[in-house]
N, C-alpha and C positions, 0 to 999 in steps of 0.2 A: 846982429839983426836974425841970424839964423836960429840962433838959442831963444830970442822972444818970438819968432815965429811958432817955434815947436812949443814954447810955454802958452802961448794963444791957443794952439790947435789942442793941446792938453785940458785947457781950461773949459773950451768951449764942447769938448767930451764932457768934461765933467759936469757942466751945466745941462748938457743932454740928459746926462745920468741921473742928475739931479731932478730935472722934470719929469722924468720916467717915473722916479721914486716917488714922487709928491702925487702924481696922477695915480699909481698902485694906490698908495695910503689913501687917498680921496675915494678911490672905487672901495676897498676893503673895509672905510668908515661907514659908507653908504650901506654897504653890506650886513654888517654888523649892525647898525640902527634898524636897518630892515628886518632882522631877524630877531631883534629885542620886542620891535612891535609885534612879529608875529607869535611870538612865545607869550606876550601879555595878552593877547587877544585869543590865543588858544587856552591859554591859563582862565581867562574870563569866562569862556565858554564852557570849560570842564568844571569850574568851581559850582554852578549851581547843582547840575547833577551830581557831582560829590556830596554837597551838602543832603541832597533830599535822600540818597541812598545811605548815608551814614548816619541821618538821623533818624530812618526807618530801623536801622542796627541797633544805634544806641537805645532807641525807644523798648526794643526786646530785650536787650541787656539788662535795661535800669527797671524794667517791669513800667515801664510808660513816665516814671519821673521825668527824664529829660526826653524830650520828643523832637527838639529843635538842635541841632548843631550848625554853627555857622563859622565859616571859613573865611578870613579878610585875605586881602589881596597878598599878603607874606605868607598865606597858607597856616595862620596861627587861627587855632582852634577855640572857640567860645561857645557855651551851651547857653542855651534861653532858658531861664528858672523863673516861672510866674510872670512872664512877658519880659521879664528883664534879663538883658544880655550880660553876662559874667565870665570872667575867665575862670578855665579849669586850676582849682586850687587843691584839691586832696589828691595824694598820690593814687588812691584807687580810682578817683574820677578820671585822672589823667590816663592811666591804663586803659580804662574802658572805654574813652574817648580816641585813644591811638589804636586800640583795636578794631572799633568801629570803621576809624579812617581806613586802616590797613585792609580790612575786609571790603570796605566800598570799593578802593582801588582796585583790588585784584578782581573783584565782580565786574568794574567796568572795563578793566583789560581783557577778560574772559568775554565779555558782551562785545566787545570792538572786533575781537579775531574771531568772531562767528563761530566759537567753538568752545565748549566748556574746558576750563582747565581740569587737567587731570589730579593733582595734586597741590595742597594747602598745608604748609608746614608753620607751626606757630610753637615758638620759643618760650616758655617761662611766661606765659599771659595771665596766671593765676595769682602770682606770688603776693601781690598787694590788695587782693580782692576778698570780701567778708562771702561768708557762705552762700548766702543769697545770689549774689552777683555771680559767683562761680556757677550755680546752679543755672542760671540764665545764660551765661556764656556756653555752658554745656548744651543746651536747650537749643540756643541759636545754633551750634555747631551742626546739632543733629537735623535741623532744617535745613541748612547749607550741605546736606549730603547729596542732595539731589543737582548740586550745581559741581561739585568736586567728585570725582570718584575717591579719591583719598584722602583724608585731613588726619594730618600726624601732629600730635600735641607732644612737646618734651617739657616735663615738668615733675617737681619732687613733691608736690601737693599729693597726699596719699588719698584723699578723700575722693579725686578724679578717676582713679583707678577702676571703682567700681560702678561708672558713670557711663564709660566708654564701652565700644564693642569689643576691642581685644587691647591687651598691655603686654608689652615688653619690657624686662627690667636690665638694665645695663648696670654692670659693676665696673670700677674703675680698679685695676690690680698696681698698686704701687710699686711693686716689684719689678714687674714688666713694663711699666709705663704705657698700658693698653688697657684698651675697655674689651668687656665681652657680655655677650647676653648670659642671663642666669635665669635658672627656676624662681617663681614666686619667691620672694626672699621672707624669711622668717621675720617676726616682731623685731628680734634683736637687730636686724640686719637694714632696718628701715632707713639708715642714714644712706644707704648704698643705692636706694631707688632712683631711678633716672627716667 
């Protein structure tokens, strides 16, 4: 009888613990659903502004060919071409659209912070762009200089060097496995430009 009473007591304690855990689980589930709704609501509020800012930047980079960039609820970007919504298909288009989105997000963050960002770093954004689009991106970055104190471009595209204010060349030393700044490279050192 004593053993049965102890077992009954342990059973009641476990039932109490189970009830407590179920209440905690329900609380966390309600909280997770509320956060999901908040995230969706905030994303829905941000998306129109992101589309507007990115569309403006995209128009500048494409000489007005693409003036409308739309972002769906999954944040997949599509451009409107002659009134028709189409997915981004070429590598160059994708790079330009991604750059427009990144710049738009940076600008929106800066605007919400109430101050300008001092630094924008872009790594290899020119690789698949044709000469015209490269020139447009460089021109856009010149315009963005009033929003960012410093814009740093990392590229191996030599034609960019003459279009920017300052250049630093970096050479990787295979022997020491380190990188170092060098003077402007000679033509035969073009592969070392960074």
